[in-house]
N, C-alpha and C positions, 0 to 999 in steps of 0.2 A: 292698174291700181285705181281704186275708187277714191275720189277726193271727199273729205269730210264736208258736210253741209253745216252751216252755222245758222240755225233758226233764230230770228230776232224780230223785234218790233221795228216799225218804221222809225220811231224816235231813237231806238237803240242804234240803228244803222247811221242815222244822222250824227249822233254823238261820236261814233267811231270815225266817221268821215271828218268831223271837226278836229278830233285829236290828231288824225293823220296829217291834215293840212297844217296844223300848228307845229308838229314835229318837223315836217318838210320845210316849211317857210321860215319859222322862227328858231326852233331849237338847233337845227343843223348849222345855221349861221352863227349862233352863239358859241357852239362847240368849236367850229372852225376858227373863230376869233380867239378863243381860249388856247387852242393849240398853237396858233401863230404867236401869241404873247409868250407862252411857255417856251417855245423854241428860241425866242430871243434871249432867254436866260442862259443859254449856252449848253453845256454838256447834258445830253438827253439821258445818259445812263443813270444819273442820280437826280433826275428832275421829277419830283413828285407831282408838280402841277401838270406836267406833260402827261405822265402816266394816268393821272386822274381824268384828264380831258379825253385821253384815248379810250379809257374804260367807259366813260359816259358815252362817247361816240359809238362804241360797239353796242352798248345797251340800246341807244336810240335807233340805230340802224336795224337791230333785231326787232324792236317794237314796230318800226315802220313796215318791215317785211311781214310780221304777224298781222298787223292791221290790214295791209293790202290783201292778204290771203282771206281773212275773215270777211272783208267787204266783197271781194270777188266771188266768194262762195256763199254769200248771205242768202237766206231764204226768208223773205218777209212773210210773217204769219198773218193769214187772213182768217179771222174767226167769224165771218158773217154767216156762215152756215152752221154755227154752233149755237145751241139754245142759250138764251140770255142768262139762265140760272145755272149753266154748266161751267165747271172749271176748265179752263184751257190756257194755252200759252198766250200771253198778252193781257190776261185778266187779273184783276185784283180780287183776292179771296180772303174773307174774314171767317175765322173759326174759333171755337172755344174748346179747350181740352175738357173732356168729360171725366168725372161728373161735375167738377167745380173749378175749372181752370179760368184763367184770364183770357179775354178776347185778344186775338192776334190777327194782324192783317199783313199779307204779303202779296206782291205782284210777281206772277210767274213769267219769267223771261228766258231767253236763250242763254246758254252758258257764256257767250261772248259779252253779254251786258249785265250779268249777275253782279250784285253789290249788296251783300247782307247788311251793310251799314245804312243803306237806303231801303231796306226791307224788300229787295228784289232778289228772288231766289231762282236758281237755275232749274230749268225743266228736267235736268238730269239728277237733281237732288232727291233724296229719299222722300222728303215731305211732298214735293211737287209730283213725283211719280205716283204717290198714293192718292193725291187729290185730283189729278187730271182725269176728266171724264165723269167725275161725280157732280152731284147737284145740291142746291140749297136744301137743307133738311137731312142730308145723308150723314150717317156716322161712319167714320173711316178709321181703320187701324193703320198706324204709321210705324214702321220699323226703321230705326236709325242705329248707327253704331253705338250710341249711348243708351239704347233700350227702346222699347216700344211704348206707344201710348195711343189713346183713341181721341178723336176730335169730332165735333159736330159742325158742319158748314152752316154758317148763319147768313152769309151774304156773298154774292158774286157780282162784280161790276166791271165795266170797261176801265182799263188802266188809264 
């Protein structure tokens, strides 16, 4: 069975490592303390604090496992062999919807570090898939579940 590889930037890997460290060092201790306090309340069968703490513990342990896997199988993206004006993973791309759309800027990152609220889109997204490999000045057709549109790439830079 092939293990999935998680492409990411060096910065993205560092953030995942920091989150993992926080969960292991701080969050685990907090939850253990909450469970200990909840146990002191007596009957566990009707103890909502205990159930809540156990649920949170399960979530945190699942996230720790997920982070460890992503870090273990991380593939750091090296774009030094990619032309400076070419869209690739780890680059920030600015485009305008043609004919008369607003300018939008996104950083293309691996799925493990995608965060649309910070304008970081996954390399697996329809927008990134259409843009990767294209260059400044190219007009690109993008097909999304919400419909298709064309954009013109106006700038590509290091993220």
